[in-house]
N, C-alpha and C positions, 0 to 999 in steps of 0.2 A: 577279436572284433575291436576296431578302435573305437573311443568314445565320441559320440557325436558332439560338437561345439558350437558349430555355426549352421544355419538354415537361412539362405538367401543373407537379406538384412538384419536377420533375427539372432542374437547371440542366446544361447541355452544357459539357462540360470541352474534349473534343476527339472527332475521328473515330477509332474503334478500326479499323475495316475495312468493307469492302461486298460483297455479292453480289449474285447475279442478281436477288433481290427487293428488297433493302433495304440500309439502312445502320446500322451498329452503333456507338453512342457510349457513350464514357465520361462517365456523369452523376453529379452529387452530389444527393442529396436535400437541399432545402433546410430541413427539419425537422429531422433528426437529423445531416447532413454526412458520412453515410455514402456510399460510393462503390459506383455498380452500373454494369453494362453495359444498355443499352437499344436493342433493335433496331425499328427503325421500318420499316413498308413504304412504299418509296419512293412519293411522289405522283406523281413525274415518270414514272413507268412506266405511269400509268392503267391500275391493276390491274383485271384481269377478276374476275368473281365466283369463278372457279376459283382465281385466285391469292390473294382473300381467303381462301377457304377452306383453302387449303395454309398459308397463314401462320398461321392461327388454329388448324388442325390442329398445328403445330409446337409452339405454346405449350401446348396441351391434351395432347399425348404428353410434353413435358418435365416438365410440372406433376405427371404421374402416377409419373415414373422418379425418384424420390427417391433418390439415392445419392451416395456421398462421392467417387466418381469421374466424377460426371455433373454438369454446371453446372446448379444450381437455378434453377427460375424463381419469381418472386413474384407478379406481377400484370400484367394486360393492360389496355389503353384505347385510345381513340380519339382522335387529335390531328389537328385540321381534317381530318376524313374519312379520315384514315390510320391503320390499326390499327398498335398496338405492344405490346410486352412487355417487363417489367424483370426482369432476371437477374442472378445473381451474376456478380461480376467478379472473374475467375480472372487474377491478375497473374502474368504468367511469359513463356515463349516458346513460340511453335509447334513442334513436336515436332522437324522436321527442323532448324529454327536452334539447338535445344536441343542437338543432337548433331553435326551436320555445318557444319563452318565456311563451306562455299562449295559449290557445285554441282559435280558431277562434269566434270572438266576433259577432253574426249574428245582435244584435240590436244595436250596437256601432259604429257607423261611423268613428269618431274619432279613436278609436281604431282600426278600419279595416285599416285605412290609416297609423297609426304608424307600423303595423304588415307589411302593404305592403312596408314600408321604408325598415324595418329589413330584409326581405327576398329579397330584391334586392340589398343588400350590396354586393360589388364585390368578398371581400374575402370570404363570407359566400358562396356564389354560387360556388365557386373555392372549398371550403371545402366540401359542399355538392356533389358535382361532384366526388371529389376525394374519398370520402366514399363510394359512389355507385360505382364507379369503382373498390373497395377493394370488396365490396358483389359480385359483378359480378364474380369475381376471387373465391370467395368461391362457388358460384352455379354452376359455370363451373366445379368445382372440385366433388361436390356431383352428378351432373347430369352425369358425366364421368361413376360413378358408378352405375349408372341406379335408382338413388335415387331422390325422389321429397319430398321438405320439406312440402308443403300442408299447413304451417300455418306461412307464412311471415308476420309480422306486425312491426310495430316501436319497441313495446315491446321486441321483441325477436332479436333485432340487440343492441349490445352495443358499444358505442363509448368511447374507453379508453381514458387516460388522455395524452396518445403520439399520440393521432389522429389515432387511428387503430380501424377498424370494426371488431365485434366479432359476428358471428352467432350461436344462441342457441335455446335449446328447439326443440328437434327432436321426440317429443312424438308421433305425428301422422304421421311423415315421413314414405313415402312407397318405396319399390323397383318395380320397373316397371317388371310386370309378377308376383309378389309375392302375397302371400294369403293376405288378407284383414283381419284386425283383429277386426275393428269395426263392430257394428251391421249393419244388412244388411239393406242398403237403407238409413242408416243415414248420415247427412250432416257433414263432417268434414271440420274445418277451423273456421275462424273469419268472420263473416259476413261483416264487413266493407271494408276487404282486399280479400275477396273470389272470385276467377275466375268463370264465369259463367258455366264452365264445370263441376267445383267443385261443384257448388251449384246444379247442374243438378244430381249430383252423377256418372256423367260420368267416364270414366277411364281418367286419367290426365298424363301428362308428364312434362318436365321441363319448357314448353310454361307456365303452369299454375303459376309456381312460379315468371316467368317474368311478367305476368298480376299483380300479387300482389305487385309486385317492382314497378311497374308503378304507381299502387294507391299511395304508399307511396312517390314516387318522386313527384308525382302531388301535394301530400299534402305539401312537403316541399318546393315547388317553389311557389305555390299559397298562402300557408297560412292555407288552409282548404283541406280536401278530396273533389274528384270528386262527391261524392254523399252522402247527408247529409238527414237523416230522423230521426224522434223521436223513432220510433221503428225498432229493427233489422230487422224484415221481409221486412220492406219498403226499407232499405238498399239493402237486398237481390234481390229483385224485380227490383231494378234500376240497378243493376250489371247485371240482366237478360236480361233487356229489353231497356234501355236507353242508347244512347250512351254517352260518356264522354262530360261534357261541355268544350269548347275551353279555355285553361289555361288563354287567355288573355283577358277574361270576368273578371276575378278575379286579373290579374296580368297584366296590359297593357304593362309593360316594358319588358316582356318576349323575349328571344331571339326567332325568330320564327323558326328557325332551331331545337331549344331544344325543343319548343312545340310540333314541329312534332315527335320527338323521343318519347316523353311522350305520346301522342294520340296513337300512332303505338303501343305501349304496351297494351293500353286498348282496341285494337280491340276485339269485342266479338268471331269472328272467330279466334282461334289459329293459322291458317294458315296465316292471315293477319299480325301476330304479328313477331317481331324478333324470328327466330327459334332457336338462341342458346345464351347462356349469354355471349359467346365470341364476338359475332356481336353487343349486347349491348355496351358491355366494349368500343369496336372500336369506336361505335357512340358517346358515352360519352367522349370519350378521344379528340376526334376532336373539343370539346367545352372548353378544358380546356387549359387557355393561358400558364399555368406554369406546365407542367406535371411530372417535378422531383422535383420541390421544392415547393409544394403547402402550402400556408399559413395556420397555425391552430388557429382555434379559440378556445377560452377559455373555452374550454368544461368542464375541471374540477373545474370549479368556480372560479379559481384563477391561476395567471401566474406561469410558471414552474420556479423552483429555480435556474434552470440554461438552458443554451442553449441546452444541451444534453437531451435526454429522455431515460428513462430506460424500457429494455424489458423482456421478459422471457429469462433464460439462455437456450441455445442450447446444445445438446448432443455432446460433441465433447472428443476426447482423447481416445474412447474406440472401436474404429473400429475393431480391430483385433478380440477381445473377443466377440464383437456383431456378426461380421460374423460367429464365431464358433458356437454361439448359434442358430443363425438362420438355420445354415446346420443340426443341430440335429433334426429340424422339418420335414425335408425332409428325412433324411437317418438314419436309423438302425445303431446308435453308444450306447456308454454308457447311460443307462435311467436315471441314477441320475446325477445330475449337481448341484454342490455347488458353490455359489459365496461368498466369504469371503472378509473381510477387515474391517478396523477400522471405528470408527465413522465419518460419514459424507463423506465417500468416494465414494459413489454414486451407492451403491448395488440396492437400491428401485429403482433408476433411471434407472438402467439397466434393472431390471426387467420389469418397466413399458413401456419401449421403446420396449422390447422383446414381451410383451403381444400386445401392438398396432401393431406392424408390424406383428404377428402372426395372428391377427383378421383379418388384410387385407387378408392375405392368405388364409382365411376359415378355420384355426386351431380353434378347439374348446378348449377354454380358460377358467380356472377358477383359481382364485386368493383369497388366505385368508392371514391374519396376525395372529402369533401366540403369545399367552399370557401365563406367567407364571402360571396364576391360572385357565385354560381352563381344564373342564372336557377330560376324555379321549375320543378320536375319535371326539372333536369338530371341529377340524379343517377339518377333512374328512367329517362330517356331512356338513359343509356350502360349501366344494367344490362339494359335490355331489348335493346340492340343486340347485347350480349354473348350474351344468351339467344337470340337469333333466329340467330346464325351458328353456336351450338354444337348447336341443334336442327338446322339443316340439314344439319349433319354427321352427326348421329346417326341422323336418322329421315327425312332427304329435304326436300322443299321444306316449310318451317314453314306456309305458307297453308293446306296441306292439313291440317295439325294443329288450326289454331285459327281457320280460316275468315275471313270477311269481318271480324267482329267485332273479332278480334284486329289483324288487318291496319290496321283504321281507327287503332288507336293510332300506328302508324309513319307513316301518312298523316298524321296531325296532327302529328307531331314532325318530319317531313321540310320544313316550312315554316320560314321564315328565323328560326334563333334569336336572332339580334340584336335583334329587334323582336317584343316581347312583344304589342305590339298584334294583329301578323297570326295570331296563334294562336287561334282561335276555342275551342278546347278549354281555353284557358288562361284566358279571360275568364269568371271564375266568381262575377261579380257577380249582384246580385237580378235573377231572372226570366231568367237564362241557364243553359241545359242543359248546356253544354259539360264542365263538370267531372264532372257526375255519369257523363255517356257515356264519358268517358276513363277514369274510376274501373271502371266495367264492362267496358271492355275490357282493362284492365290485369288484372282478375279473372280473365276469360275465358282469356286468355293462359295464366295460372298454372294454372288448374284443367286446361286441356289437357295442360300437361307433367306436372302431379302426379298424372295418371292413369297414367303410365309410370315417372316416377324421382322421388326426392327433388329439392328445390330449397334452394339456400342463397345467399341475398341477403348480401353482407357491405358494410358501410359503415364505412370507417374516417373518424376526426373528424366523427362524426355530429352534435357538438355545433353544427355549420356547417349542417346542412340546413334548408332553407327550410320554413316552417308548412306550405304546401300539400302538400309531399311527406311530411310528418310525417303529416298528415291522410289521406292517401293509404296509408301504412303501418299506420294504425290501423284503416283501413277493409279492407285484405287482410287484415290478422290475424284481424279477428272473422269475416269471410267465410269464408275459408279454413279456419279452426280449426272453425267450426260445420259446415262442408261434410262433414267426417269422411272426407276423401279416401283414396286407398290408399297415398299417399307423404307424408312430412311436408314442411311448409315452414317453414324458419328465417329470420327476419330477425336479423342480428348486427350490431349498432351498437357501436362502440369510440368512448370519448369521454375527455378528461381532467377530472379531478375540477374542477381550479382553473377551468374555463372553463363550468361549469353551476352558476351559482346558483340560489337557492330561486325565483325568479322564471323561470327559463329553461322553454322550451317542452318540453324534454324530462322535467323534472320533473311538469311539468301532464299530459304524456301517462301517465306511470306512474302518476298519482293516478286518472286515468281507468281505466286497465287493472287497477289491484290488485283491486277488488272481484270481477273477473272470472278472475283468476290467469291473465292473458295474457302477463305478462312475468317474466323472471327476471333478476336483477341479480347479477353477479359483480364483486367488486371486488378487484384484483390488489394484493397487499400486498409490501412488499419481500422479497426473497429472505432465508431463515436462512443462518447461517453455513456450515452443510454445503452448501448449494445453492451459495453464493459460492465455495465451494471446488471443488466439482464443475466450476461454469462455468470457473474458472481452468484446472483441469486440463485440460479440453477445447480450451482454446486454446494451452496450453504443452507437452501432452503429459508433465506432471510436475505432483506436488502440492507447492502453496506451503508455504513454511516458516511455522511458526506466527507468527512476528513480521510476515512479509509478509503473512500472512492478516488479520492484525489491522490492519495499515496499510490494506490493500484494503476491509476493512470499514468502517473508521472514514471513509475518504475516499468510498467510493461508497454509504454508508448502506443496502447491499442493493439498489441500484436497478440491474437487468440493464445498460442501457446505458451505465451509469456505470462498470459494472465492466469492460465490454468496452473502452471508450476508454482506462480508466487503463491497463489491459494493454497496449493496442496503444501507447500513448505512451510507456510504461516501455520496452518492448520496442526501440521505433525509437529511443528515446535511450540504447540500451544498458545499462540497468540492469536485465536481467533475465539471468541464468545459472543453470545448474546444478550442482550439487555431485555427488559420486560416488553418493549416496544417490537422487538424481533430483528433489531439491527445487529449487524456483527461489527465488532470494533478489532483494533490491534492492541493486543495487551502486552507491553513489555516494561511496565512501570510508568509511573509518573514523572514528568520533568518541570522544570520551571515555565509557569505561564499555564498550567494544567493540560498542555498538550500531551498526545500519547507518543511514545517512543518506540522505534521499531528497528530492527536488525536489517541494514542494508546489504547483506551479504548476498552472493548469487546463487539461486538454487542450482544444485547440480545437474539437473537437465538441461537447462538453460546454457549453463558453463560447458557443458559438453558440446552441445549443437554449435555454440559460437567458435569452440575450439576446432571441431573439424572445419568450420567455414575460414577460420584463418590459416590453417594448415594448407589450404589451396593457393594461398598467396605465393608469389615468388621470392627469393630471398632479399632482394632490393627493395620492393614492397614491403614486406615484411618489417625491413630495417627501418624505412619510413614510419611505418604504423608504430614500431616501438617506441621512436623518437617523440611522435604524438601522444603517446600514452603517458610518456614521462613529463611531457612539456605541460600537459593539461590545458588549462586556457592561455597559456602562453605561445601555443603553438601556432606560430607566424612564418611566413616563408623564409622572412630573413634570418631567423635563428635556424629554421631546418637547415638551410643552406649550409649555414656555419658548422654545424653538429653532424650532419648525416655524411658528410666526404663525398656526397656526389657531385656532379656538374650541374647547373642551374636547367639544362634541357633534360637531364635524367631525373632530376627531383620533379620538376613538372610532370613528366609522364608518369611517375610513379603516382603522384597525388592526382592526377586525371584518371588512373585505373582505380584508385581507391573511391574516387568521387563515383566513378561510373558503377561500379560494384555496390555503391551506397553503403560502404563502412564508415565514411566519414561526409559531412558536410562543410560547406564553407560560409563564413558570414564577415562582413565588414564592421569593423569596431575601431573608432578613433583613425580612420584612415588605413587600416591595418588589415590585411586579409587573412583573417583567423581560419582555423581547420580543427572542427570538432568531431567526435565519433557520433554517428548518426543514433546509437543506442549506447547509454552509459556502460551496459553491461559488457560491450566489446572491448573498452578499456581495462575493467576489471579483470576480464579473462587474459587478455594480452600482457597485463602487467603481472599477473599471477604467474604465468608461462617464463618469463624472461629469467627467474630465478634472482636471489637476495644480491648476490655480489654484482651480476650485470646490472641490476637496478641502480646500486650504489654509484658504479662508475659513471652511468648515464647521468644521475642527479648531480655528481660532482661537475661534470661537463658543462651541465646547463647553469649551474650556480658561477662557475668561472666566466662562462660567456656573458651571462646577465651582469657580472661586476665590470666586465670590460666595454659593455655597450654603454654610451653615454645617454642613448634615447630612452634607457629603463631605469633612469635616475627616480629614485623614490619607491622602486619596487621592493620594498622592503619584505613583505609578507612571502612574495614568490622566491626571494633569495632565501629568507629563514626555511621555507618549506623545503627547498633542494640541499640546503646544507645539512638539515638535520636528516633528511632521507639518506644523504650521502654517509652519515656516522660523523659529521664535525659538528659536533654538539656546541663547542665554543662560538664558532662564526655563527651557527644557526641561532644561540640566545642572543647576542647581539642584534642579529636581524630583527628577530622576534621583539626585543625590547624598543627598537626603532621605530618598527612598525605600529607598537602601543603606543609611544610618544607621539606619533603621526595622527594616529586615530584620535587621542585626547585632544589634539590641536584642532581636529576638525569636529570636536564635540560629538564624535561617532562612539558612545560608551558602551553599548554592548559588544560592537567588535574589539574594543580596548579591553573591556573585561575577558573577553575568550582569549585575546592574545596574552595579556598577564597571567591568565591561569596556566596556560602552557609554559610561560617562563616560571612558574611556580613549580610545576612539575620537575623541569629541569635543576631548579635549585634544591629540591628535596632529594635528587638522585644523583647529585653532583660529587659527594665525597668530598675529596681533597683538592680538587681542582681551585687553582688559584683565583680564576674568574669570579666564582660565586664565594668567595670568602668574604664575612662580614668587614665592610669599610672599603672594599675594593670598588673601583669606579662602577660596575655593573650591578653589584650588589646594591649600592648606593642610589643609582639611578632607578632600578626595578622599586625599591621600596618609596621613593619619591613619587613616581607614576601610579603606585598602588595607592598610596595615601590621597593623592589627588583625586583618584577615580572614587575612592570610598566617599570623598565629601561630596563629588557631583550627583552620586546618584543616592545620596542619604542613608548609607550602610554605616553609621555612624558609631556603634558598638564595634563592629568588625574592625574599623578603622583605629578606634582607640585601642583595641587590643593587638592590632600589628603595630602600632607605633609603640606601645609600651614593650612588646617583646623585641622589636629591633633595638630599642634604648639599652636594652641589658647585653647587646651583642658588640656595641661599640666604645670606645673612649675618648675620642677626639671632641673639643667643646664645640667646633662649628657643626658637626653631625649631630650631636646630642642637644644642640641648642634647637635645632631644626624639628628634631624629633619632639621634644618639648612642645613647641610651637604647635606641632600638628595634633598633640594630646590636648592641648588647650582648644584649639579648634572643634574637635569633637565633643571636648566637654561643654563649649558654648552652644553648640546645636542640641546637646542633651538637656541644658537648661542647668547644668552643674555650674555655676559662675563661679563659686567661690574656690573649685578646685581648677578651673581655667585660668584665673588670676593668679593662684600660686603657681602652675607650670610657666607663665609668661615671666612673673618676678623672678622664679629661680633661673630661666635662662638667660635674663637681662642681669644676672649677678655675675656672671661668666664673661670672659674675654672673647668677644666675637667680632665678627667684621661687621663694618658699618652697614652692609647691605641687610645681613642677618638682623640687627638691631632695628632696622626700617620695618622689616617684618613683624618683629615682634611688638613694636609700637602700633602699628596697624591693628594686630590682632588684639591688643590690650584696649585700644579704642572702641574695637566692635565688642568687645565684653562688656565693657562700661555703658555703650549704648544699649545694649540688650537688657541691662539692669535698670535703665531709667536714670543712669548717674552720669547726666549730659555735660555737667561743666568737665568731670574727671575725663570724659570721652574726648572732650574737645581739647583738653591739655594734651593728652596722647597724639592726636592727629597734627596739631599745631607744631609740635616737637619733630614729629616726623616729615612735616611739610617744610620746616627749615632746614632739614638735611638735604631734602630733594631740592630745594633752592639753591642752597651752597654748591650743589654739583650741577646743577642746570638740567636736571633730569625730568624733562616736560612731560614724560608719559608718568611718571610717579607723580608729579605735582596734579595732573589731571583726576588721576585715581583719589588722591587725597582730597582734592577739593570737592569732588563728589561726597566723600565720606562726612567731611564737614559739614557741607550742605544738608545732608541727612540728619545730622544731630541738631542743627538749627530748625529743620522742618519739624522734627519731632517735639522741639520747644515752643513751636508757633512762630518762630520768627521769620516768617515767610519770605519777607525781601530780602533778607540777607541769605536766605538759602537759595532763593532764586539767583541772586549774584554767583554764588559758588557754583551751582549746578551749570549757569551759563558759562563759567569759566572752565569748568570741567569739559563742556562740550567743545568750546574752542581749542583748548590744549590736546585733546583726544583728536579731533580733526586735522589739527597742525601735523601730529605724529603719524596721522593715518591709523589709528586704533579705533576701527569702527566699532567694536563690540563696547568700548567704553564709552562710544558715543550713544550708542543703544541703552547702555545702562544709565547714563545721565539725563537721556530723554524720558526714560519711564519714571525717574525720580521727580523731574520738572513737571510732567504731566500728572503725577499724583498729587503735587502741591497745587496745580492749578486748580485739578478736580474739587480739593479743599476749599479753595477760593470760590469755587461756583463757576469757573470760566471753562464750562462744559466743550464749547467749540475747541478752543486752544488745546485742552486736554487730549480731545480726542484725535486732532491732528498730530500730538506727539506720540500718542501710543501706536497710531498706524504707522509714523515714520520709523518708529522703533522695530515695529512687526517687520517691515519692509526691508530695514537693515540686517535684522537677527536672520531672515531667510535668505538675503544675499550672501551672509557669511556661513549659512548651514548650522548657526548656532541654535540648536532647538530648545537648550536650557535656557538661554536668555529670551528665546521667543515665548516659551513658557509663562516667564515672569511679564512680559509685555501683554501676552494674552490674559493673562489673570486681572492686570489693571485694566485692561479695554473691558472687560466682563464686569468688574466691579463699578465700573463708570456707567455701562449701561443699565446694571441694576440700580443705582441711585437715580437714574432717569426714568424708573419704572418699567425700561424696557426689558422685561424678564426674560422673554424668548431669546433675544440677542444675548444678554447675557448669559443665559445658560448654554449658547451655541459656542462662546468664547471658552467658557470654563469646560465644556465636553472636550474641546480641540485640546486645549491645555492638559486635561487629563491624559488623553490619547497619547499624546507627545510625551508626558511623563513616564507612562506606562513602556512606551518604545525606548526610552533612555534608561529605564530601571531606576528612575527616581522614586523611591518609596515614599521620602518624604513630601516630595512634590505632590505624589497620588493622594496623599493624606489631605494635605491643604486643599486641594482643588475638589475633591469629594465634600469636604465640609463646605466649601463654598456653595456647591450645588444644593446641598442640604439647606443653607440659608435661604438660597433662590425659593426653593420648593416650600419653605415656611411661609415666606412672604406671599406666594401664590395661593396658599391655602392647601396645599399638598402636604399634609402633614404627616401621613404614613411614609410616603416616599423621603420628605425630609429625614425622618428617623433613620431609614435605611442607609441613606447616604452618609450622615453623620457618624452612625455605629460603624461602618466600613472606614471611614476616614478616621475614625476613634482607634481601631485596630492597626492602621498603617501607622499611626503617629507613636502609638504605644510600642509598635515592634522597633522602630529607628530609635526611640528614645528620645524623640524630640517633646520635651515637656511642655514647653510654652506653647505650641500649638494644641497639643493634648489638653491643657487646661481650659484654653480658649474653647475647644469642641465641647468638653463636659458641661461648661456651662450653657451652652447653646442648647446642648441636648437635653438639659434639666429643665429647659424653657419648654421644648416641645413635647417633652415626656409628660408634663403637666397639662398642656393644652389637650393631648390625646386622653387625659384622665387615666394616664398609666402609673400616675404618681399621686398621693394625696396630698394634702398641704405640708404635712410632718415630714414625709419622706422628701418632698421638694427642698424644703429649708434645710432638712439634714444633708442633702447632696450638696446644697448652694453654699453651706458651711465648710463642708470637706473640699471644694473645689477652691474656696478662699483660703484654706489653709495650706493648700498645695501651692498655691500662688506665692504666698508668704514665704514657703521655705525656700523657693529658688531665687528670691529677692531680686525679681524683675518689677520694678515700679510701674512699666506700663502694663503687664499682666495683672498685678494688683488692682492697678486703677480701671481696666476693663472688667474685672471681676465684681468689684464695688458697682461699676454701673448696671451690669448684669443683674446683681441682688436688687438694687433699687427697682429694674424693671419688673422683676418677679414678684416683691413686695406690692407692687403696683396691681399686677395681675391678681394678686391674693386680696386686693383690696384693703391692704394693710399700709395705708397712706403715710402714717407716722414712721413706721420702719423703712419705708422706700426712702422718705426725704432724709432719715439720718444717714443711710448709705450714700445717697447723693451729695450731701453736704460733705462727708469724708472724702469722697471722691474728688470734689471741688479743692477742698483743701491740700490734697495729694498732688493735684494737678499744678496749683500755684507754686507747691513747693518744688517740684522738680521743672517748672518752668514750661509745661505742656500746653500753651494755648489753644493749641488744635483740640486737644480732647477737653479742654475747658469749655469750648464754644458747644460741644455736643452734650455735656452735662447740663448746661444751660437750657438747651433744647429739650431734654427729657425732663427737667424740672418745670418748664414751662407746660409741657402734656400732663405732668401729674396734677399740677394746679387746675388745669381744664377738665380733667378727667376726661380725655378723649385722645383718639389716634394712637391706640397703644402699640400696634404692630409698626405703623409708622415711625414712632419713636425709637424702637430698637434697631430699627434698620439703618434709620441715620447714626446710630451711635456704633453698629459693627461695620 
């Protein structure tokens, strides 16, 4: 006998078990990849009509009993003349195996004691009672339908991995008052668990099930069943004649109350037992110490991967369509209903839900799935066979209902299905009346049934139905609708949109039916966000966090099947966990910015479904789809035409077909018609199927086409991607670097960072490739770009380490000088002015180009300015200016004019500074350097702010902000916003100032500028101090301090420490002694870095603190020292502020205002 491998659309994986009538298989649905249990009536048994009916009744019974603790059934069918039905696969253990490690050892007392210890573990007893309460819920439900299970035993109860009971096997279930299918006076049930009345072949009701449940509960609490005998007949005799032995005989530790419950269940007289499952549930609940959060045993054999558990998804988001479909089963409306939608949208689930609901309402239901290779009438043959079995169960012999005319249908279909020519009724050519007679027979059968009950025929994948069956459908719809029968007939057909083109037979049928309003089409759309959330909640028992929900929506596009498979995949990979609030998050490790990182791979079930969809494409259409997959966002018709090797008309026909099947969508970007996949997973699936060598060949052709195209100038990132994907690392590295340099010019620091990191990865794995050797052109430009980026985003320590590392790899003076200069830049930013000066002096001693010398002089001037050595800074800048003038380099002259003006401004020489700033603006405007214009506007605006010309200052800052936004220079915009914020703060417009600093802070975060973040946080802290929000001020200052310490910005760090000291004192977090100690420490730090302006600021802050401490003398000493220092370095601007603070000290008032004006 050959091994069975496939039943319909279900691939057999393994045998799950077998019983008296058939075999249960674990199967996988070929379309979705979902797992089910399939019960097949064994052909080897040569089943009789009675066994067919019993098997069919099990399906009908289970299909009506939809409950969370009953295994759900979905569909039935016939395979090689054997009935089967498909049901939910409840993964877990049989009840006994879940709670008892081994059978009761009658001859081994040591093992008996060990088992006794196990059955009395408190958590285990709690879990047993919890499971039995769930079984009671299921029994209460089936008993409410007047159904008795009649075969309750541990093997028919599954405990799932998430601790849920599932009741199954309704093969001998009986409806109260219904006909008995079993042989007369035969004993039905399993003798070890059978009730006395069932053993005597008496009428039974729900109390019989409760007796069986009592036997099972006894076994789990005692470790052994109440009645044990070597032969089944002995056990049967004991159930009939012997009272159950007290539980305490086997388990002396049993709760007496619980023992009473069990023994009451085992009373011989049903009247002495619990009368309803609800009563037993209430009794058991009284013994549960924790009724809402019971401990879960390790039922699955290993612990859960996370705190959450995964459940079957609920049916959500389709309430309107579902209600409309249900209404058709009670009212005469359009007889044909179509469900359409894309792959995974939920058409099959909708049909199954409707079938289940209809069966509960006693609608006569039959369902079938259509296949492309079905013979004519194959779908109707299956539906009519199901109808015949159902009618025989409900009304007796079907021939008595529909007579000889109806029977002729089955006579015709009983002929050889494999040979179409042997079926006279299928020979419907000219002059043959077989088709007409067959149609009439089908009509007669349905008219006979519709006199008594409604009928629902459900066709899944109806797009594959044969034309003659479609013709029969139209005939039946017209005839039955016109007959105005007592009950409605509904033909429900589900199809995928992408498989039904304009010329498809279904579309032609709809056109014919439309004038008479004989059909209704419901197109299922993707779920809305709230329904995706509800679906996720039903599977996880918790709401998804907002960021997780966004990811789920983005990845699934609201397609229910994709939602379910993504959640299953994340769960199995351990990416789902619960927080205390009950939300679930995706957990795959933290990334920059505190966001969660997740794997973007496609779950296998989604991949398989999309693969099957792509296989249906023709070779030319598949070729175009492959090029779109490789091109990605560059998939425009111009490139596709060049690459695909098709004529324009052929390409457009392929694109139209892909659009019609909703595999791709089109959008217009910058005047180009661009094609993208409707679901990103399609690209991933297609790309994987192509194979590595094919992908490389495609990518190389794309890269070469992009290089040739003048319209794609500057497409460096695309060129890099395609060259790298083709294996051309050298060319890919160059385009990556060009893309990074382009991003730097655009001040897009985060994308530049990503691109340079990819360059770094190539450099690390380069080996002996000449391109990547130290000193080579690519190597040098890469380091230069990286160092520039490090300065922009405030990563000073990393930049310094990179410059030092690179310096040891090269030998040329020009490159070494540039690297020394970069070291000086980072040392300056970190407040290490001595080391910075030494780097500049060392580089100037070498023989370098004039341009490099200019850069070194500029850097030397910046170092001296930071130290407060204004005269020395002016000397450096003027030497550089002379060089720029000699070469008529107006751009450099403009930059240097601004730098000289900055020194003069710091010295308080406002008029001279103003002239230099104006000159810088003029020169920058003349050469078209708007960034330099914006920088100079900021400087002159700050000067005017110090002069008290608020209106002029405001205009300068607003113009600078406007320019930087036109340029897209967020870094310069941050500077302008900060100055504007300072202006508003000085005007006591604190809300406006806070708004500017918050915007600057947001931009700094986007840029990755940690140093800027630290500065702007500190400025916000200062505003909060002035508005009396001292606690908030402390939080801002502390966070700003962390940022500046991280990047090594000592100057800003010292300023923040000084201000934070003031705040902590005002909040009484520091006493007088601690405040003075911290003030002295801050002063010492400022003296260490030799920055005169920072020292000056610290002295002013010290004066302010002593004033707050009411130590006027010491305050005056600090302000006097500050005054002498300001005069010494020529900083008249700070001198004016010192005088303001001294005035306030003399007047003993306005303390906070004085500090504000100083800072």
